[in-house]
C-alpha positions as CSV (number, residue, x, y, z in Angstrom):
1,M,179.8,4.4,-26.8
2,G,177.3,4.0,-24.0
3,L,176.8,7.9,-23.1
4,G,174.2,10.0,-22.3
5,I,173.3,12.8,-24.9
6,S,172.4,16.2,-23.8
7,I,170.5,18.5,-26.3
8,L,170.8,22.6,-25.6
9,S,168.9,25.3,-27.4
10,L,170.5,28.4,-28.4
11,A,167.0,29.2,-29.9
12,A,165.3,28.9,-26.4
13,P,164.0,32.9,-25.4
14,N,165.1,32.5,-22.0
15,I,168.8,31.4,-22.6
16,T,171.1,34.1,-21.8
17,D,175.1,33.9,-21.8
18,S,174.9,33.2,-17.8
19,S,172.2,30.3,-18.1
20,L,173.9,29.1,-21.0
21,Q,177.2,28.4,-18.9
22,A,175.0,27.2,-15.8
23,R,173.5,24.8,-18.2
24,V,176.5,23.8,-19.8
25,A,177.9,23.3,-16.5
26,D,175.3,21.3,-15.2
27,V,176.0,18.2,-18.2
28,P,177.2,15.7,-16.6
29,R,180.5,13.8,-17.2
30,N,180.2,10.9,-20.3
31,T,177.8,13.1,-22.0
32,L,177.5,14.4,-25.5
33,L,176.4,17.5,-25.6
34,L,174.6,18.8,-28.9
35,L,174.0,22.1,-30.2
36,E,171.9,22.2,-33.4
37,D,171.5,24.4,-36.2
38,I,174.7,26.7,-34.7
39,D,175.0,28.4,-38.0
40,A,171.5,30.2,-37.1
41,A,172.6,31.2,-33.4
42,F,174.7,34.3,-34.5
43,I,174.1,35.9,-37.8
44,S,177.6,38.8,-38.0
45,R,180.0,39.0,-35.5
46,E,180.9,42.4,-37.0
47,T,177.5,44.0,-36.5
48,G,176.6,42.1,-33.6
49,I,173.6,41.1,-35.0
50,T,171.9,38.3,-33.4
51,G,169.1,35.8,-34.6
52,T,167.6,32.1,-34.4
53,A,166.5,29.9,-37.0
54,H,163.0,30.7,-36.0
55,G,163.1,34.1,-36.5
56,G,163.5,35.6,-33.2
57,L,166.3,36.8,-31.2
58,S,168.9,35.1,-29.6
59,Q,170.2,36.5,-26.5
60,V,173.6,34.7,-26.3
61,T,176.7,36.2,-27.8
62,L,179.6,34.5,-29.4
63,T,181.9,35.4,-26.6
64,G,179.2,33.8,-24.3
65,L,178.7,30.7,-26.2
66,L,183.0,30.5,-26.6
67,N,183.0,31.0,-22.9
68,A,180.7,27.9,-22.2
69,L,182.5,25.6,-24.8
70,D,185.8,26.0,-23.4
71,G,185.9,28.8,-20.9
72,V,185.7,27.9,-16.8
73,V,182.6,25.9,-16.8
74,A,184.0,23.7,-19.4
75,S,184.9,20.1,-18.2
76,E,186.3,17.0,-18.9
77,A,184.9,14.1,-20.1
78,R,182.6,15.4,-22.6
79,L,181.8,15.5,-26.3
80,T,180.3,18.3,-28.0
81,F,178.7,18.4,-31.3
82,L,177.9,21.6,-33.2
83,T,175.6,20.9,-36.3
84,T,175.2,23.2,-39.2
85,N,173.9,23.3,-42.9
86,Y,176.4,26.5,-43.3
87,P,179.8,26.0,-42.2
88,D,181.0,28.7,-44.3
89,R,178.8,30.7,-42.0
90,L,180.8,30.1,-39.2
91,D,183.0,32.3,-37.3
92,P,186.4,31.6,-37.3
93,A,186.6,32.0,-33.3
94,L,184.1,29.4,-33.1
95,I,185.5,26.1,-35.4
96,R,189.4,26.9,-34.6
97,P,191.2,23.6,-33.8
98,G,190.8,23.2,-29.8
99,R,186.7,24.0,-30.1
100,V,186.5,22.1,-33.1
101,D,188.7,19.3,-33.7
102,V,186.9,17.1,-36.0
103,K,184.7,18.2,-38.9
104,Q,182.3,15.6,-40.9
105,Y,180.3,16.7,-43.7
106,I,177.2,14.2,-43.6
107,G,175.7,14.3,-47.4
108,W,173.1,12.5,-49.2
109,C,172.6,8.6,-48.6
110,S,174.4,6.3,-50.4
111,Q,172.9,2.7,-51.6
112,S,174.6,1.0,-48.6
113,Q,173.8,3.9,-46.0
114,I,170.2,3.1,-46.9
115,N,170.7,-0.7,-46.8
116,R,171.9,-0.6,-43.3
117,L,169.2,1.8,-42.3
118,F,166.8,-0.8,-43.6
119,I,168.2,-3.4,-42.0
120,K,168.7,-1.7,-38.5
121,F,164.7,-1.3,-38.6
122,F,164.2,-4.6,-39.9
123,P,167.1,-7.1,-38.9
124,E,164.7,-10.1,-40.1
125,A,165.0,-8.9,-43.5
126,S,166.9,-10.1,-46.3
127,A,169.8,-8.5,-48.3
128,V,167.7,-8.3,-51.3
129,E,165.1,-6.4,-49.5
130,A,167.3,-3.8,-48.4
131,D,168.6,-3.6,-52.0
132,T,165.4,-3.4,-53.4
133,F,164.1,-0.7,-50.6
134,A,167.2,1.2,-51.2
135,S,167.2,1.1,-55.2
136,K,163.2,2.4,-55.1
137,V,164.3,5.3,-52.7
138,L,167.2,6.0,-55.1
139,E,165.4,5.4,-58.0
140,A,162.4,7.9,-57.0
141,E,164.3,10.4,-55.5
142,G,168.0,10.6,-56.4
143,K,169.2,12.5,-53.2
144,I,168.0,11.5,-50.0
145,S,168.9,12.3,-46.3
146,A,169.2,10.1,-43.9
147,A,166.7,11.6,-41.6
148,Q,164.1,11.4,-44.6
149,V,164.7,7.4,-44.7
150,Q,164.6,7.4,-41.2
151,A,160.9,9.1,-41.0
152,H,159.9,6.6,-43.6
153,L,161.1,3.3,-41.8
154,L,159.3,4.9,-38.5
155,L,156.2,5.3,-40.4
156,H,156.5,1.5,-41.7
157,R,158.2,0.1,-38.8
158,D,155.7,-2.7,-38.2
159,D,155.6,-3.7,-42.1
160,S,159.0,-4.1,-44.0
161,Q,156.9,-4.6,-47.3
162,S,154.7,-1.7,-46.9
163,A,158.2,0.2,-46.2
164,I,159.1,-1.3,-49.4
165,E,156.0,-0.6,-51.3
166,E,155.9,2.7,-50.5
167,A,159.7,3.5,-50.6
168,S,159.3,5.9,-54.0
169,N,157.2,8.2,-51.3
170,V,160.3,8.8,-48.8
171,K,160.3,12.6,-49.7
172,D,157.1,13.2,-49.5
173,L,157.4,13.5,-45.6
């Protein structure tokens, strides 16, 4: 898409509602804003308890996040991506239409997806090599994430044959 990417961690110990708004306001136009593991930022709206994926306490409130996403500091020409492993834990105010317009489930890799990842890393590889790699990965592991496949391919980025030979070890990373 030709856009820059800004990553903002709500788990940072020094981030508060006001610093979050300032950081979001500083994100340039035509930039993707990525907020990962959004489910870990707030445990419960009712109790007011907040927490982070790392067990620390977040100083960002749900209200502060909502204001940063679409309040006064929100800007045009920016896409915001929220990731979560637990969409059912998200507060309805956070994921209402207008704030979250598209929800996309990203599950386990299919054979076709693993083939395409292999070819992205090794454009000179044949379709047979990509199929062999994907088959070995799925035969050994069954359910595998794209991140696990990518980590394996990064380890073997200089040698497609070793990536294929070691394909059964993808989940060991």
